[in-house]
The first five atom37 places (N, CA, C, CB, O) and aatype in JSON, in Angstrom:
{
  "aatype": [12, 0, 0, 10, 1, 12, 3, 8, 19, 7, 19, 19, 19, 6, 3, 10, 7, 0, 0, 11, 6, 13, 13, 0, 0, 10, 7, 10, 6, 14, 7, 2, 6, 7, 0, 19, 6, 7, 1, 17, 19, 3, 1, 19, 19, 7, 10, 6, 7, 19, 1, 0, 3, 9, 0, 13, 12, 5, 16, 5, 3, 7, 8, 7, 1, 10, 6, 10, 19, 11, 13, 8, 15, 14, 14, 7, 14, 0, 4, 3, 14, 2, 0, 14, 0, 2, 19, 14, 7, 9, 7, 8, 9, 0, 13, 0, 19, 3, 3, 19, 3, 0, 0, 19, 0, 1, 10, 5, 0, 10, 7, 0, 6, 10, 19, 7, 6, 9, 3, 5, 18, 6, 3, 10, 13, 1, 10, 4, 18, 9, 1, 7, 14, 6, 7, 9, 9, 19, 6, 10, 16, 6, 11, 19, 7],
  "atom_mask": [
    [1, 1, 1, 1, 1],
    [1, 1, 1, 1, 1],
    [1, 1, 1, 1, 1],
    [1, 1, 1, 1, 1],
    [1, 1, 1, 1, 1],
    [1, 1, 1, 1, 1],
    [1, 1, 1, 1, 1],
    [1, 1, 1, 1, 1],
    [1, 1, 1, 1, 1],
    [1, 1, 1, 0, 1],
    [1, 1, 1, 1, 1],
    [1, 1, 1, 1, 1],
    [1, 1, 1, 1, 1],
    [1, 1, 1, 1, 1],
    [1, 1, 1, 1, 1],
    [1, 1, 1, 1, 1],
    [1, 1, 1, 0, 1],
    [1, 1, 1, 1, 1],
    [1, 1, 1, 1, 1],
    [1, 1, 1, 1, 1],
    [1, 1, 1, 1, 1],
    [1, 1, 1, 1, 1],
    [1, 1, 1, 1, 1],
    [1, 1, 1, 1, 1],
    [1, 1, 1, 1, 1],
    [1, 1, 1, 1, 1],
    [1, 1, 1, 0, 1],
    [1, 1, 1, 1, 1],
    [1, 1, 1, 1, 1],
    [1, 1, 1, 1, 1],
    [1, 1, 1, 0, 1],
    [1, 1, 1, 1, 1],
    [1, 1, 1, 1, 1],
    [1, 1, 1, 0, 1],
    [1, 1, 1, 1, 1],
    [1, 1, 1, 1, 1],
    [1, 1, 1, 1, 1],
    [1, 1, 1, 0, 1],
    [1, 1, 1, 1, 1],
    [1, 1, 1, 1, 1],
    [1, 1, 1, 1, 1],
    [1, 1, 1, 1, 1],
    [1, 1, 1, 1, 1],
    [1, 1, 1, 1, 1],
    [1, 1, 1, 1, 1],
    [1, 1, 1, 0, 1],
    [1, 1, 1, 1, 1],
    [1, 1, 1, 1, 1],
    [1, 1, 1, 0, 1],
    [1, 1, 1, 1, 1],
    [1, 1, 1, 1, 1],
    [1, 1, 1, 1, 1],
    [1, 1, 1, 1, 1],
    [1, 1, 1, 1, 1],
    [1, 1, 1, 1, 1],
    [1, 1, 1, 1, 1],
    [1, 1, 1, 1, 1],
    [1, 1, 1, 1, 1],
    [1, 1, 1, 1, 1],
    [1, 1, 1, 1, 1],
    [1, 1, 1, 1, 1],
    [1, 1, 1, 0, 1],
    [1, 1, 1, 1, 1],
    [1, 1, 1, 0, 1],
    [1, 1, 1, 1, 1],
    [1, 1, 1, 1, 1],
    [1, 1, 1, 1, 1],
    [1, 1, 1, 1, 1],
    [1, 1, 1, 1, 1],
    [1, 1, 1, 1, 1],
    [1, 1, 1, 1, 1],
    [1, 1, 1, 1, 1],
    [1, 1, 1, 1, 1],
    [1, 1, 1, 1, 1],
    [1, 1, 1, 1, 1],
    [1, 1, 1, 0, 1],
    [1, 1, 1, 1, 1],
    [1, 1, 1, 1, 1],
    [1, 1, 1, 1, 1],
    [1, 1, 1, 1, 1],
    [1, 1, 1, 1, 1],
    [1, 1, 1, 1, 1],
    [1, 1, 1, 1, 1],
    [1, 1, 1, 1, 1],
    [1, 1, 1, 1, 1],
    [1, 1, 1, 1, 1],
    [1, 1, 1, 1, 1],
    [1, 1, 1, 1, 1],
    [1, 1, 1, 0, 1],
    [1, 1, 1, 1, 1],
    [1, 1, 1, 0, 1],
    [1, 1, 1, 1, 1],
    [1, 1, 1, 1, 1],
    [1, 1, 1, 1, 1],
    [1, 1, 1, 1, 1],
    [1, 1, 1, 1, 1],
    [1, 1, 1, 1, 1],
    [1, 1, 1, 1, 1],
    [1, 1, 1, 1, 1],
    [1, 1, 1, 1, 1],
    [1, 1, 1, 1, 1],
    [1, 1, 1, 1, 1],
    [1, 1, 1, 1, 1],
    [1, 1, 1, 1, 1],
    [1, 1, 1, 1, 1],
    [1, 1, 1, 1, 1],
    [1, 1, 1, 1, 1],
    [1, 1, 1, 1, 1],
    [1, 1, 1, 1, 1],
    [1, 1, 1, 1, 1],
    [1, 1, 1, 0, 1],
    [1, 1, 1, 1, 1],
    [1, 1, 1, 1, 1],
    [1, 1, 1, 1, 1],
    [1, 1, 1, 1, 1],
    [1, 1, 1, 0, 1],
    [1, 1, 1, 1, 1],
    [1, 1, 1, 1, 1],
    [1, 1, 1, 1, 1],
    [1, 1, 1, 1, 1],
    [1, 1, 1, 1, 1],
    [1, 1, 1, 1, 1],
    [1, 1, 1, 1, 1],
    [1, 1, 1, 1, 1],
    [1, 1, 1, 1, 1],
    [1, 1, 1, 1, 1],
    [1, 1, 1, 1, 1],
    [1, 1, 1, 1, 1],
    [1, 1, 1, 1, 1],
    [1, 1, 1, 1, 1],
    [1, 1, 1, 1, 1],
    [1, 1, 1, 0, 1],
    [1, 1, 1, 1, 1],
    [1, 1, 1, 1, 1],
    [1, 1, 1, 0, 1],
    [1, 1, 1, 1, 1],
    [1, 1, 1, 1, 1],
    [1, 1, 1, 1, 1],
    [1, 1, 1, 1, 1],
    [1, 1, 1, 1, 1],
    [1, 1, 1, 1, 1],
    [1, 1, 1, 1, 1],
    [1, 1, 1, 1, 1],
    [1, 1, 1, 1, 1],
    [1, 1, 1, 0, 1]
  ],
  "atom_positions": [
    [[104.11, 121.69, 132.68], [104.02, 120.13, 133.09], [103.8, 119.93, 134.27], [105.14, 119.34, 132.87], [104.19, 120.65, 135.19]],
    [[103.06, 118.83, 134.39], [102.15, 119.1, 135.84], [102.1, 117.23, 135.61], [100.12, 120.43, 135.8], [101.98, 116.51, 134.62]],
    [[102.25, 116.97, 137.02], [101.82, 115.12, 136.94], [100.18, 115.31, 137.13], [102.65, 113.85, 138.6], [99.76, 116.13, 137.95]],
    [[99.29, 114.52, 136.34], [98.19, 114.25, 136.68], [97.52, 113.83, 137.68], [97.99, 113.83, 136.16], [96.66, 114.4, 138.35]],
    [[98.13, 112.32, 137.78], [97.75, 111.62, 139.06], [98.93, 110.42, 139.24], [96.06, 110.94, 138.93], [99.76, 109.98, 138.45]],
    [[98.64, 110.11, 140.59], [99.86, 109.15, 140.5], [98.93, 107.79, 140.33], [101.02, 109.16, 142.03], [97.87, 107.51, 140.9]],
    [[99.64, 107.09, 139.38], [98.86, 105.92, 138.55], [99.06, 104.82, 139.37], [99.41, 105.56, 137.0], [98.1, 104.38, 140.0]],
    [[100.35, 104.24, 139.48], [100.58, 103.0, 140.41], [101.91, 102.83, 140.92], [100.27, 101.74, 139.72], [102.81, 103.25, 140.19]],
    [[102.29, 102.24, 142.18], [103.43, 101.51, 142.53], [104.32, 100.59, 142.07], [103.21, 101.11, 143.2], [104.03, 99.62, 142.76]],
    [[105.21, 100.26, 141.37], [105.71, 98.85, 141.17], [106.4, 98.08, 142.19], [0.0, 0.0, 0.0], [107.31, 98.62, 142.82]],
    [[106.05, 96.89, 142.42], [107.08, 96.28, 143.61], [107.19, 94.81, 142.67], [106.26, 96.09, 145.64], [106.44, 94.26, 141.87]],
    [[108.35, 94.55, 143.14], [109.51, 93.39, 142.63], [109.37, 92.74, 143.55], [111.05, 93.66, 142.38], [109.59, 92.99, 144.74]],
    [[108.89, 91.58, 142.92], [108.72, 90.27, 144.21], [109.15, 88.71, 143.32], [106.55, 90.13, 144.95], [108.93, 88.3, 142.18]],
    [[109.82, 88.19, 144.46], [110.11, 86.5, 144.03], [108.73, 85.68, 143.8], [111.02, 85.6, 145.4], [108.6, 84.81, 142.94]],
    [[107.76, 86.06, 144.68], [106.84, 85.02, 144.84], [105.64, 85.71, 144.48], [106.81, 84.36, 146.23], [105.06, 86.38, 145.33]],
    [[105.05, 85.6, 142.92], [103.76, 86.53, 142.93], [102.93, 85.96, 143.36], [103.25, 87.06, 141.83], [102.15, 86.82, 143.77]],
    [[102.39, 84.68, 143.62], [101.13, 84.05, 143.87], [100.99, 84.69, 145.5], [0.0, 0.0, 0.0], [99.9, 85.05, 145.94]],
    [[102.19, 84.75, 146.25], [102.0, 85.26, 147.58], [101.8, 86.7, 147.76], [103.05, 84.91, 148.32], [101.18, 87.25, 148.67]],
    [[102.31, 87.12, 146.98], [101.95, 88.81, 147.2], [100.37, 89.49, 146.67], [103.22, 89.71, 146.19], [99.68, 90.42, 147.07]],
    [[100.24, 88.43, 145.51], [98.99, 88.77, 145.32], [97.71, 88.08, 146.19], [98.87, 88.56, 143.98], [96.52, 88.36, 146.13]],
    [[98.38, 87.07, 147.04], [97.27, 86.51, 148.14], [97.14, 87.62, 149.45], [97.85, 84.83, 148.83], [96.15, 88.12, 149.99]],
    [[98.72, 87.78, 149.72], [98.77, 89.18, 150.52], [97.77, 90.08, 150.65], [99.65, 89.96, 150.06], [96.88, 90.13, 151.5]],
    [[98.18, 91.24, 149.14], [97.52, 91.82, 149.25], [96.02, 91.85, 149.33], [97.93, 92.19, 148.78], [95.45, 92.75, 149.95]],
    [[95.25, 90.72, 148.6], [93.77, 90.07, 148.45], [93.36, 90.12, 149.52], [93.55, 88.72, 147.99], [92.19, 90.51, 149.64]],
    [[94.07, 89.79, 150.61], [93.79, 89.6, 152.19], [93.4, 90.96, 152.83], [95.18, 89.02, 153.01], [92.48, 91.13, 153.63]],
    [[94.24, 91.86, 152.34], [94.14, 93.33, 153.0], [93.04, 94.17, 152.1], [95.79, 94.18, 152.97], [92.82, 95.38, 152.2]],
    [[92.43, 93.29, 151.23], [90.94, 93.71, 150.35], [91.27, 94.58, 149.19], [0.0, 0.0, 0.0], [90.51, 95.39, 148.66]],
    [[92.83, 94.24, 148.79], [92.68, 95.31, 147.03], [92.3, 93.97, 146.13], [94.74, 96.32, 146.15], [92.31, 92.86, 146.66]],
    [[92.03, 94.13, 145.05], [91.24, 93.43, 144.33], [92.31, 93.34, 143.41], [89.88, 93.97, 143.93], [93.18, 94.2, 143.25]],
    [[92.15, 91.7, 142.51], [93.12, 92.01, 141.14], [92.56, 92.92, 140.23], [93.42, 90.73, 140.23], [91.44, 93.45, 140.2]],
    [[93.47, 93.0, 139.55], [93.33, 93.86, 137.86], [93.97, 92.8, 136.93], [0.0, 0.0, 0.0], [93.99, 91.58, 137.02]],
    [[94.61, 93.84, 135.8], [94.88, 93.23, 134.43], [96.18, 92.14, 135.12], [95.43, 94.62, 132.98], [96.62, 92.11, 136.27]],
    [[96.47, 91.51, 134.19], [97.85, 90.45, 134.59], [98.56, 90.01, 133.07], [97.21, 88.69, 135.57], [98.09, 90.4, 131.99]],
    [[99.28, 89.49, 133.14], [100.06, 89.45, 131.82], [101.63, 89.43, 132.18], [0.0, 0.0, 0.0], [102.21, 89.97, 133.12]],
    [[102.3, 88.41, 130.85], [103.81, 88.68, 130.92], [104.51, 89.6, 129.94], [104.47, 87.45, 130.79], [104.11, 89.48, 128.78]],
    [[105.23, 90.27, 130.11], [106.03, 90.78, 129.29], [107.34, 90.82, 128.99], [105.85, 91.54, 129.35], [108.14, 90.71, 129.92]],
    [[107.86, 90.98, 127.54], [108.97, 90.5, 127.29], [109.6, 91.26, 125.95], [108.78, 89.03, 127.21], [108.68, 91.97, 125.53]],
    [[110.78, 91.43, 125.08], [110.33, 91.83, 124.02], [111.76, 93.25, 123.93], [0.0, 0.0, 0.0], [112.51, 93.47, 124.88]],
    [[111.82, 93.84, 122.9], [112.73, 95.0, 123.24], [112.29, 96.45, 123.54], [113.57, 95.13, 122.21], [112.99, 97.42, 123.82]],
    [[110.72, 96.33, 123.37], [110.43, 97.54, 124.0], [110.34, 97.66, 125.62], [109.22, 97.91, 123.45], [110.48, 98.77, 126.12]],
    [[110.08, 96.39, 126.51], [110.15, 96.37, 127.91], [111.61, 96.66, 127.88], [109.63, 95.01, 128.69], [111.85, 97.76, 128.37]],
    [[112.71, 95.98, 127.43], [114.11, 95.91, 127.65], [114.6, 97.67, 127.53], [114.85, 94.77, 126.37], [115.22, 98.26, 128.42]],
    [[114.14, 98.26, 126.27], [114.27, 99.6, 126.42], [113.7, 100.32, 127.19], [114.11, 100.09, 125.59], [114.24, 101.42, 127.25]],
    [[112.69, 100.19, 127.94], [111.74, 101.12, 129.2], [112.52, 101.01, 130.52], [109.99, 100.39, 129.55], [112.8, 101.94, 131.28]],
    [[112.79, 99.8, 130.65], [113.76, 99.1, 131.87], [114.95, 99.15, 132.14], [113.82, 97.98, 131.89], [115.42, 98.91, 133.26]],
    [[115.67, 99.53, 131.0], [117.25, 99.32, 131.24], [118.11, 98.1, 131.15], [0.0, 0.0, 0.0], [119.25, 98.01, 131.58]],
    [[117.37, 97.06, 130.48], [117.75, 95.94, 131.06], [117.33, 94.83, 129.69], [116.93, 95.74, 132.65], [116.25, 94.87, 129.11]],
    [[118.55, 93.79, 129.35], [118.77, 93.19, 127.91], [117.46, 91.62, 128.53], [121.12, 92.69, 127.41], [117.07, 91.25, 129.64]],
    [[117.33, 91.37, 127.76], [116.01, 89.84, 127.88], [115.39, 89.76, 128.96], [0.0, 0.0, 0.0], [115.44, 88.82, 129.75]],
    [[114.52, 91.12, 129.09], [113.6, 91.27, 130.26], [112.23, 90.3, 129.53], [113.22, 93.19, 130.67], [111.6, 90.38, 128.48]],
    [[112.2, 89.31, 130.81], [110.88, 88.44, 130.89], [110.41, 88.37, 132.2], [111.05, 87.0, 130.4], [111.06, 87.94, 133.15]],
    [[108.86, 88.95, 132.21], [108.39, 89.25, 133.45], [107.22, 88.9, 133.7], [108.47, 90.39, 133.73], [106.75, 88.86, 132.57]],
    [[106.38, 88.61, 134.4], [104.89, 88.64, 134.77], [104.48, 89.22, 135.53], [104.38, 87.76, 135.06], [104.9, 88.96, 136.66]],
    [[103.43, 90.33, 135.39], [102.8, 91.28, 135.91], [101.7, 91.01, 136.67], [102.52, 92.01, 135.09], [101.15, 89.99, 136.27]],
    [[101.1, 91.57, 137.71], [99.96, 91.48, 137.85], [99.3, 92.64, 138.86], [99.8, 90.19, 138.18], [99.76, 92.76, 139.99]],
    [[98.46, 93.27, 138.51], [97.75, 94.59, 139.17], [96.87, 94.46, 140.26], [96.93, 95.29, 138.22], [95.95, 93.66, 140.06]],
    [[96.89, 95.01, 141.36], [96.06, 95.25, 141.98], [95.5, 96.73, 142.18], [96.4, 94.69, 142.86], [96.04, 97.72, 141.67]],
    [[94.1, 96.79, 143.16], [93.63, 97.78, 143.43], [92.81, 97.87, 144.28], [93.33, 98.21, 142.68], [91.94, 97.0, 144.32]],
    [[92.82, 99.15, 145.43], [91.94, 99.33, 146.28], [90.88, 99.66, 145.71], [92.23, 100.08, 147.14], [90.73, 100.16, 144.6]],
    [[89.94, 99.29, 146.7], [88.22, 99.01, 146.48], [87.89, 100.37, 145.58], [87.09, 98.96, 148.27], [87.41, 100.16, 144.47]],
    [[88.07, 101.5, 145.89], [87.76, 102.87, 145.56], [88.4, 102.94, 144.07], [88.41, 104.0, 146.71], [87.91, 103.74, 143.27]],
    [[89.28, 102.28, 143.76], [89.84, 102.4, 142.06], [91.14, 103.56, 142.35], [0.0, 0.0, 0.0], [91.9, 103.72, 141.39]],
    [[91.32, 104.05, 143.1], [92.54, 105.01, 143.29], [93.69, 104.69, 143.55], [92.43, 105.78, 144.11], [94.65, 105.35, 143.14]],
    [[93.77, 103.73, 144.2], [95.28, 103.07, 144.32], [95.67, 102.08, 143.73], [0.0, 0.0, 0.0], [94.71, 101.3, 143.69]],
    [[96.58, 101.62, 143.21], [97.03, 100.49, 142.29], [98.19, 99.83, 142.88], [97.41, 100.98, 140.86], [98.86, 100.67, 143.48]],
    [[98.63, 98.83, 142.94], [100.16, 98.37, 142.64], [100.53, 97.67, 141.31], [100.61, 97.37, 143.71], [99.71, 96.98, 140.7]],
    [[101.43, 97.82, 141.01], [101.69, 96.6, 139.62], [103.03, 95.92, 140.48], [102.28, 97.5, 137.52], [104.13, 96.43, 140.71]],
    [[102.53, 94.62, 140.86], [103.31, 93.45, 141.47], [104.03, 92.86, 140.23], [102.3, 92.29, 142.28], [103.28, 92.59, 139.29]],
    [[105.46, 92.58, 140.04], [106.36, 92.39, 139.36], [107.23, 90.98, 139.7], [106.99, 93.58, 139.43], [107.95, 90.76, 140.68]],
    [[106.87, 89.97, 138.39], [107.7, 88.9, 138.94], [109.09, 89.24, 137.52], [106.63, 86.99, 139.0], [108.74, 89.6, 136.4]],
    [[110.57, 89.02, 137.88], [111.31, 88.47, 136.66], [111.45, 87.56, 136.9], [112.39, 88.86, 136.2], [111.22, 86.93, 137.93]],
    [[112.05, 87.19, 135.53], [111.9, 85.75, 135.05], [113.58, 85.76, 134.48], [110.44, 85.46, 133.67], [114.4, 84.86, 134.68]],
    [[113.8, 86.98, 133.77], [114.94, 87.27, 133.41], [114.99, 88.9, 133.22], [115.24, 86.43, 132.24], [114.07, 89.7, 133.06]],
    [[116.2, 89.06, 133.27], [117.42, 88.68, 133.53], [117.11, 88.38, 135.31], [118.65, 89.94, 133.0], [116.08, 88.64, 135.93]],
    [[118.53, 87.7, 135.87], [118.28, 87.91, 137.27], [118.58, 89.18, 137.91], [118.94, 87.0, 137.94], [119.22, 90.0, 137.26]],
    [[118.15, 89.51, 139.28], [118.42, 90.72, 140.05], [119.22, 90.24, 141.33], [0.0, 0.0, 0.0], [119.34, 89.15, 141.88]],
    [[119.85, 91.8, 141.62], [120.48, 91.23, 142.73], [119.88, 90.67, 144.02], [121.23, 92.07, 143.07], [118.65, 90.74, 144.03]],
    [[120.41, 90.15, 145.07], [119.51, 89.85, 146.45], [119.11, 90.77, 146.81], [120.01, 89.31, 147.6], [119.48, 91.8, 146.23]],
    [[118.26, 90.86, 147.83], [117.84, 91.71, 148.63], [117.71, 91.55, 149.92], [116.95, 92.02, 148.29], [117.82, 90.35, 150.15]],
    [[117.5, 92.21, 150.99], [117.53, 91.4, 152.3], [115.89, 92.02, 152.45], [118.97, 91.86, 153.73], [115.47, 93.16, 152.29]],
    [[115.2, 90.8, 152.81], [113.85, 91.28, 153.22], [113.6, 91.38, 154.41], [112.92, 90.63, 152.82], [112.42, 91.35, 154.77]],
    [[114.73, 91.52, 155.41], [114.34, 91.68, 156.84], [115.1, 93.49, 157.47], [115.16, 90.01, 157.78], [115.52, 93.86, 158.56]],
    [[114.96, 94.16, 156.11], [115.27, 95.72, 155.82], [114.84, 96.28, 156.75], [114.73, 96.4, 154.66], [113.69, 96.14, 157.15]],
    [[115.85, 97.12, 157.35], [114.48, 97.87, 158.6], [114.02, 99.23, 157.69], [115.33, 98.62, 160.68], [114.6, 99.67, 156.7]],
    [[112.93, 99.72, 158.28], [112.32, 100.55, 157.49], [112.97, 102.35, 157.03], [111.03, 100.51, 158.24], [112.42, 103.27, 156.43]],
    [[114.19, 102.23, 157.59], [115.07, 103.31, 157.57], [115.97, 103.49, 156.35], [115.85, 103.2, 158.69], [116.5, 104.56, 156.01]],
    [[116.1, 102.17, 155.66], [116.75, 101.81, 154.83], [116.69, 103.12, 153.44], [116.23, 100.34, 154.63], [115.6, 103.7, 153.34]],
    [[117.54, 103.44, 152.67], [117.1, 104.33, 151.54], [115.94, 103.7, 150.32], [118.53, 104.71, 150.8], [115.82, 102.48, 150.19]],
    [[115.45, 104.29, 149.81], [114.16, 103.8, 149.14], [112.91, 103.96, 149.17], [0.0, 0.0, 0.0], [112.52, 105.03, 149.64]],
    [[111.93, 103.0, 148.71], [110.61, 103.24, 148.91], [110.44, 102.42, 150.11], [109.68, 102.92, 147.73], [110.63, 101.21, 150.07]],
    [[110.0, 103.19, 151.44], [110.43, 102.21, 152.91], [108.91, 101.4, 152.99], [0.0, 0.0, 0.0], [108.95, 100.19, 153.23]],
    [[107.81, 101.94, 152.82], [106.85, 101.42, 152.84], [105.81, 102.14, 152.15], [106.67, 101.13, 153.95], [105.85, 103.32, 151.8]],
    [[104.58, 101.05, 151.93], [102.92, 101.47, 151.01], [101.93, 101.56, 152.17], [102.17, 100.0, 149.7], [101.59, 100.62, 152.89]],
    [[101.41, 103.15, 152.28], [100.41, 102.67, 153.22], [98.93, 102.57, 152.56], [100.4, 103.66, 154.47], [98.57, 103.0, 151.46]],
    [[98.11, 101.82, 153.65], [96.71, 101.8, 153.38], [95.99, 101.84, 154.44], [96.3, 100.79, 152.7], [96.26, 101.26, 155.49]],
    [[94.78, 102.71, 154.19], [93.66, 103.08, 155.13], [92.73, 101.71, 155.51], [92.69, 104.29, 154.36], [92.28, 101.19, 154.49]],
    [[92.4, 101.11, 156.6], [91.55, 100.33, 156.34], [90.88, 100.76, 157.89], [92.07, 98.78, 155.87], [91.35, 101.47, 158.77]],
    [[89.29, 99.82, 157.8], [88.42, 100.16, 158.47], [88.67, 99.61, 160.11], [87.24, 99.73, 157.73], [88.2, 100.11, 161.13]],
    [[89.65, 98.32, 159.98], [90.1, 98.02, 161.4], [91.48, 97.35, 161.63], [89.1, 97.14, 162.01], [91.65, 96.17, 161.32]],
    [[92.2, 97.89, 162.01], [93.2, 97.68, 162.01], [93.65, 96.15, 162.57], [93.6, 98.72, 162.54], [94.43, 95.41, 161.97]],
    [[93.14, 95.89, 163.56], [93.33, 94.26, 164.49], [92.74, 93.35, 163.31], [92.14, 94.02, 166.32], [93.49, 92.42, 163.01]],
    [[91.67, 93.43, 162.64], [91.38, 92.45, 161.89], [92.33, 92.5, 160.36], [89.8, 92.53, 161.77], [92.46, 91.47, 159.7]],
    [[92.77, 93.47, 160.03], [93.6, 93.38, 158.72], [95.03, 92.62, 159.37], [93.91, 95.15, 157.91], [95.64, 91.84, 158.64]],
    [[95.52, 92.89, 160.74], [96.56, 92.24, 161.05], [96.23, 90.94, 161.41], [97.23, 92.85, 161.93], [97.09, 90.22, 160.92]],
    [[95.67, 90.49, 161.82], [95.25, 88.81, 161.65], [95.15, 88.44, 160.67], [94.14, 88.28, 162.08], [95.8, 87.41, 160.47]],
    [[94.48, 88.89, 159.66], [94.13, 88.22, 158.13], [96.06, 87.96, 157.75], [92.97, 89.77, 156.65], [96.57, 86.84, 157.69]],
    [[96.67, 89.0, 157.59], [97.64, 89.15, 157.11], [98.6, 88.37, 158.04], [97.8, 90.44, 156.86], [99.58, 87.87, 157.49]],
    [[98.45, 88.22, 159.27], [99.33, 87.2, 160.25], [99.38, 85.69, 159.74], [98.63, 87.14, 161.83], [100.33, 84.91, 159.66]],
    [[97.66, 85.51, 159.33], [97.44, 84.33, 159.07], [97.9, 83.61, 157.9], [96.38, 84.27, 159.15], [97.65, 82.45, 157.59]],
    [[98.95, 84.93, 157.0], [99.53, 84.44, 155.74], [101.35, 84.53, 155.99], [98.88, 85.55, 154.33], [102.24, 84.51, 155.14]],
    [[101.43, 84.62, 157.39], [102.9, 84.43, 157.73], [103.24, 86.24, 157.95], [0.0, 0.0, 0.0], [104.45, 86.47, 157.87]],
    [[102.59, 87.18, 158.12], [103.31, 88.48, 157.85], [103.37, 88.58, 159.33], [102.55, 89.79, 156.9], [102.68, 88.19, 160.27]],
    [[104.55, 89.3, 159.17], [104.85, 89.33, 161.39], [104.78, 91.2, 161.13], [107.49, 88.38, 162.47], [105.05, 91.81, 160.1]],
    [[104.32, 91.71, 162.42], [104.24, 93.07, 163.26], [105.75, 93.68, 162.8], [104.03, 92.79, 165.22], [106.74, 93.07, 163.2]],
    [[105.9, 94.7, 162.08], [107.58, 95.19, 162.39], [107.65, 96.03, 163.86], [108.24, 96.44, 160.97], [108.74, 96.27, 164.38]],
    [[106.87, 96.28, 164.22], [106.65, 96.82, 165.66], [105.46, 96.42, 166.48], [0.0, 0.0, 0.0], [105.02, 95.32, 166.79]],
    [[104.97, 97.95, 166.82], [103.12, 97.37, 167.59], [102.15, 98.05, 167.2], [102.76, 97.54, 169.3], [102.22, 99.19, 166.73]],
    [[101.23, 97.44, 167.36], [99.84, 98.49, 166.84], [99.99, 99.7, 167.86], [97.97, 97.64, 167.07], [100.23, 99.17, 168.94]],
    [[99.96, 101.09, 168.02], [100.03, 101.94, 168.65], [98.95, 102.95, 167.74], [101.47, 102.23, 168.93], [98.67, 102.87, 166.54]],
    [[98.41, 104.07, 168.92], [97.72, 105.26, 168.69], [98.06, 106.33, 168.7], [97.0, 105.4, 169.21], [98.27, 106.79, 169.82]],
    [[98.31, 107.31, 167.43], [98.72, 108.54, 167.5], [97.61, 109.56, 167.37], [99.7, 108.7, 166.57], [96.84, 109.73, 166.42]],
    [[97.68, 110.18, 168.48], [96.96, 111.29, 169.51], [95.54, 110.62, 169.12], [97.17, 113.3, 169.11], [95.48, 109.4, 169.05]],
    [[94.36, 111.44, 168.86], [92.7, 111.33, 169.0], [92.6, 110.86, 167.15], [91.66, 113.32, 169.64], [91.52, 110.44, 166.75]],
    [[93.49, 110.95, 166.39], [93.4, 110.32, 165.19], [93.14, 108.96, 164.17], [94.08, 110.57, 165.07], [92.33, 108.67, 163.29]],
    [[94.59, 108.13, 164.96], [94.99, 107.12, 164.42], [95.18, 106.0, 165.04], [95.83, 107.35, 163.93], [95.88, 106.24, 166.03]],
    [[94.86, 104.66, 164.95], [95.58, 103.31, 165.07], [96.37, 103.17, 163.9], [94.63, 102.06, 165.21], [95.89, 103.38, 162.79]],
    [[97.52, 102.84, 164.07], [98.43, 102.71, 163.01], [99.55, 101.15, 163.52], [99.34, 104.43, 162.88], [99.82, 100.77, 164.66]],
    [[99.87, 100.73, 162.57], [101.14, 99.64, 163.0], [101.67, 99.51, 161.69], [100.7, 97.99, 163.72], [101.0, 99.84, 160.71]],
    [[103.37, 98.83, 161.54], [103.81, 98.62, 160.26], [103.84, 97.27, 159.99], [105.01, 99.17, 160.03], [104.01, 96.71, 161.07]],
    [[103.76, 96.36, 159.0], [103.47, 94.74, 158.9], [104.53, 94.76, 158.07], [101.94, 94.02, 158.31], [104.83, 95.66, 157.29]],
    [[105.36, 93.25, 158.34], [106.07, 93.08, 156.72], [105.32, 92.23, 156.09], [107.63, 92.48, 156.57], [104.66, 91.48, 156.8]],
    [[105.24, 92.13, 154.98], [104.44, 91.04, 154.19], [105.62, 90.2, 153.04], [0.0, 0.0, 0.0], [106.79, 90.22, 153.41]],
    [[105.42, 89.76, 152.2], [106.09, 88.7, 151.25], [107.07, 89.41, 150.86], [105.31, 88.11, 150.05], [106.77, 90.5, 150.35]],
    [[108.44, 89.06, 150.97], [109.43, 90.06, 150.13], [109.97, 90.92, 150.93], [108.83, 90.89, 149.05], [110.78, 91.74, 150.49]],
    [[109.65, 90.88, 152.11], [110.01, 91.81, 153.1], [109.32, 93.46, 153.0], [0.0, 0.0, 0.0], [109.68, 94.44, 153.65]],
    [[108.25, 93.38, 151.98], [107.65, 94.79, 152.03], [106.66, 94.88, 153.29], [106.82, 95.14, 150.58], [105.81, 94.11, 153.76]],
    [[107.26, 96.46, 153.7], [106.47, 97.01, 154.76], [105.48, 97.79, 154.52], [107.12, 97.62, 155.52], [105.79, 98.9, 154.08]],
    [[104.05, 97.5, 154.73], [102.92, 98.0, 154.59], [102.51, 98.54, 155.94], [102.06, 97.06, 154.03], [102.47, 97.77, 156.89]],
    [[102.24, 99.67, 156.06], [101.52, 100.55, 156.81], [100.05, 100.38, 156.92], [101.77, 101.74, 156.36], [99.38, 100.65, 155.92]],
    [[99.49, 99.99, 157.93], [98.08, 100.11, 158.35], [97.13, 101.27, 158.99], [98.03, 99.26, 159.11], [96.73, 101.05, 160.13]],
    [[96.82, 102.27, 158.48], [96.0, 103.14, 159.48], [94.47, 103.18, 159.67], [96.3, 104.41, 159.18], [93.73, 102.82, 158.75]],
    [[94.02, 103.58, 160.74], [92.47, 103.09, 161.05], [92.05, 104.35, 161.35], [92.13, 101.93, 162.31], [92.58, 104.41, 162.46]],
    [[91.64, 105.13, 161.25], [90.54, 106.53, 161.6], [90.08, 106.55, 162.81], [89.19, 106.62, 160.8], [89.02, 105.93, 162.75]],
    [[90.25, 106.91, 163.88], [89.5, 106.67, 164.99], [89.14, 107.71, 165.66], [90.04, 105.9, 165.76], [88.7, 107.54, 166.8]],
    [[89.28, 109.32, 164.97], [88.78, 110.53, 165.59], [87.93, 110.77, 164.75], [0.0, 0.0, 0.0], [87.22, 111.77, 164.86]]
  ]
}
């Protein structure tokens, strides 16, 4: 048995529209969207009475995909949208961009905030963490070397 590829990363959000707008501003393209409910999804995710909307977003090369999920039911626990980057779980999602400054400006116009600063790692990358909707931390990297 071997994993063939990483298919996608699922991210649960409260505001599906804001999350789609954020990732579109980053350059991701919309993919399939729809609603899911019924016994099959209840069994898969281990919850009862699931009713959710999903929207896929993908990178321009088609290799990186996000599944944004808005659960309408059952209600989930509250989370801390300002949790620091060292909280256990998926800490951040990273994207290579052609211009970190331009990407940050586009995302800040939508209300995103830098977690720290834009900095350079050796002669290889300029990078930063930026916090988007629902507190999602996104790492942006621009190759400079």
